[in-house]
C-alpha positions in Angstrom: 21.5 120.6 18.2 20.7 123.1 15.7 19.8 122.1 12.4 19.9 125.2 10.5 21.8 128.5 11.0 20.5 131.4 13.4 18.4 134.3 11.3 15.9 136.5 11.6 14.9 137.1 8.2 11.8 135.3 7.5 12.9 134.9 3.6 16.1 132.7 4.4 13.9 131.2 7.5 11.1 130.3 4.9 13.7 128.2 2.7 12.9 125.3 5.4 10.0 123.5 6.3 10.5 122.1 9.4 7.3 120.4 10.8 5.3 118.1 8.4 4.0 115.0 8.5 3.8 112.1 5.8 1.2 109.1 5.9 3.5 107.7 8.8 1.7 110.2 10.7 -2.6 108.8 11.6 -3.8 112.5 10.6 -2.2 112.9 7.6 -3.9 112.6 4.2 -3.0 110.1 1.7 -1.2 112.5 -0.5 1.5 112.9 1.9 3.6 109.9 0.7 7.2 110.3 1.1 8.5 110.6 -2.7 5.9 113.2 -2.9 6.5 115.2 -0.3 10.1 115.5 -1.8 9.3 116.2 -5.1 6.7 119.1 -3.8 9.3 120.5 -2.3 11.8 120.5 -5.0 8.9 122.7 -7.1 8.5 124.8 -4.4 12.2 125.5 -4.1 12.5 124.6 -0.1 16.7 123.8 0.6 15.2 121.8 3.7 12.3 119.4 4.3 11.7 118.1 7.9 10.0 115.0 8.4 8.2 115.1 11.9 5.5 112.2 11.9 4.0 111.8 15.5 5.3 109.4 18.3 2.3 109.2 20.4 1.8 106.6 23.4 -0.1 104.0 22.2 -0.1 104.6 18.6 1.5 101.9 17.3 4.0 103.8 15.4 7.3 103.1 15.4 9.4 106.5 14.4 12.4 105.2 14.6 11.8 102.0 12.1 10.1 105.0 9.9 13.1 106.9 9.4 15.2 104.0 8.7 12.9 103.1 5.9 12.2 106.6 4.7 16.3 107.0 4.6 16.7 103.9 2.2 13.7 105.3 0.5 15.5 108.8 0.1 18.5 107.4 -1.3 16.5 106.5 -4.7 15.5 110.2 -5.3 18.6 111.9 -5.4 17.1 115.2 -4.7 18.7 118.6 -4.0 16.4 119.2 -0.8 18.3 118.5 2.7 15.6 116.1 3.7 15.6 115.6 7.5 13.9 112.3 9.0 12.8 112.9 12.0 9.4 112.8 14.3 7.1 115.0 16.3 8.3 113.9 19.9 6.1 113.9 22.8 6.7 115.8 26.4 3.9 115.1 27.7 4.1 116.2 30.9 7.2 117.1 33.5 9.9 114.9 33.3 7.4 112.6 31.0 8.3 111.1 27.3 7.3 109.2 25.1 10.4 107.8 23.5 13.5 107.1 25.2 16.7 109.2 24.7 18.3 107.1 22.4 15.9 106.6 20.1 15.4 110.4 20.1 19.0 110.3 19.1 18.2 108.3 16.0 16.3 110.7 14.9 18.0 113.5 12.6 15.6 115.7 14.0 13.7 115.9 17.7 11.3 118.2 17.3 9.0 118.2 20.7 5.4 119.0 21.2 4.7 120.0 25.1 1.2 121.6 23.9 -1.2 118.1 23.1 -3.7 118.7 26.4 -6.0 117.2 24.6 -4.7 113.5 24.2 -5.8 111.5 27.0 -3.0 110.5 28.6 -1.5 114.4 28.5 -0.6 115.1 32.1 -2.7 118.1 32.8 -1.8 120.8 35.7 -3.6 120.7 39.3 -4.6 124.5 38.2 -6.8 124.0 35.4 -7.0 128.1 34.9 -5.1 129.5 31.6 -2.6 130.9 34.2 -2.3 127.2 35.3 -2.0 126.2 32.0 0.8 128.2 30.9 3.0 127.6 34.5 2.4 124.2 33.1 4.1 124.7 30.0 6.8 126.7 30.9 7.8 123.5 33.6 7.5 120.8 31.2 10.0 122.9 28.9 12.5 124.0 31.7 12.8 120.2 32.7 12.8 119.4 29.2 15.9 121.3 28.6 17.9 120.0 31.4 18.1 117.1 28.6 19.9 117.4 25.2 17.0 115.4 23.8 14.8 118.0 21.7 16.5 119.6 18.6 13.3 122.3 18.1 10.4 122.8 20.2 7.1 122.2 18.2 4.2 125.0 18.1 5.5 126.3 21.5 2.9 127.3 23.6 0.3 127.4 21.3 -2.9 126.7 22.7 -4.7 125.5 19.5 -5.3 122.2 21.4 -6.6 123.5 24.5 -10.2 122.3 23.3 -11.7 123.3 26.6 -10.8 126.7 26.7 -12.7 129.2 24.3 -11.0 131.6 22.4 -10.7 134.5 25.2 -9.4 131.9 27.4 -6.7 130.8 25.3 -5.3 134.2 24.7 -4.8 134.6 28.2 -2.9 131.9 28.6 -0.3 133.5 26.4 -0.9 136.8 27.7 -0.2 135.5 31.4 3.5 134.4 30.4 5.5 137.4 31.6 8.3 138.4 29.3 11.2 137.5 31.9 9.1 134.3 31.8 9.4 133.9 28.1 12.7 135.1 28.2 14.5 133.0 30.3 12.8 129.8 29.2 13.8 131.4 25.5 17.7 131.5 27.1 17.6 128.3 28.6 16.3 126.8 25.0 19.5 128.2 23.6 22.1 127.0 25.9 20.4 123.4 25.6 21.0 123.9 21.6 16.9 123.5 20.9 15.7 125.7 18.3 12.1 127.4 18.8 9.7 126.8 15.6 7.5 129.9 14.3 4.2 127.4 13.9 2.6 129.7 11.1 -0.9 128.3 12.0 -0.5 129.5 15.7 1.9 132.7 15.1 -0.8 134.2 12.6 -3.9 133.5 14.6 -2.5 134.8 18.6 -0.1 138.1 17.1 0.0 140.1 20.1 1.9 136.5 21.7 3.6 136.0 18.6 5.3 139.4 18.6 6.7 138.7 21.8 8.1 135.5 20.9 9.9 136.7 18.1 11.0 139.9 19.5 12.1 138.7 23.0 14.0 136.0 21.0 15.2 137.7 19.1 16.6 139.5 21.8 17.8 136.9 23.4 19.6 135.6 20.3 18.2 132.3 19.7 17.2 130.0 16.7 13.9 129.8 15.0 12.8 127.9 12.5 9.4 128.1 10.1 7.1 124.8 10.3 3.7 124.5 9.1 2.2 121.7 10.2 1.7 120.5 6.8 -0.9 117.1 6.6 -1.7 117.8 2.7 1.2 118.9 -0.1 -0.1 122.6 -0.5 0.7 122.7 3.5 4.2 122.2 2.2 4.7 125.7 0.7 6.3 128.5 3.2 6.9 130.9 0.9 3.1 132.2 0.6 3.4 132.9 4.2 6.1 135.6 3.7 3.5 138.9 3.9 1.8 137.6 6.2 4.4 136.9 8.9 6.3 139.9 8.4 3.2 141.8 8.8 3.0 140.7 12.6 6.4 141.5 13.8 6.0 144.8 12.2 
């Protein structure tokens, strides 16, 4: 389900931050108290804030119970910010998901990661070359889009968690995805009513691929959202990235 309007104007996209972590994520900083996040979003001038705490196998974190709790706390805030209580869910292999579909649907916003290859339970491809990982990522997404689980793909194709690769190999993983493959999977995601995150850390690091992703996505008429993957309050501010993002696609 699409939760924001389609646009390719960064000034509009940056009004929403669709990838943030509260203290319910073990990796987040202590300052990321839910109420403080909402107030910070107000000060920044965000229109929409999505809380996307991790759902990992064996973490002991119940994202659905957390979502219910945060929704109750939100009622006391009377904020002008549209707050979506969701999760960063795990498609940790081809047809392998950390949550049931029913639990996904209990969230306001189901953002799916398919690239956390550093986690010990994550499925690895038989071919562990850059091209092997590229094909595996595409296969995971292809199967995910046969379901209606995902509202968004978090940090799509990001090789940032491939700690076993050097920077050249990470870039080669992305370069090995052809324009046709990229266009096909972007279109399939759109048909599944799933948006694609412009993940600021990845987008501004792997700029050649980012330009391809944005331009092919625009041609395919897909939905994009902005996410900063914020783990501290200052990371909620999307607007500081405007010039840098626009420079990537020029």
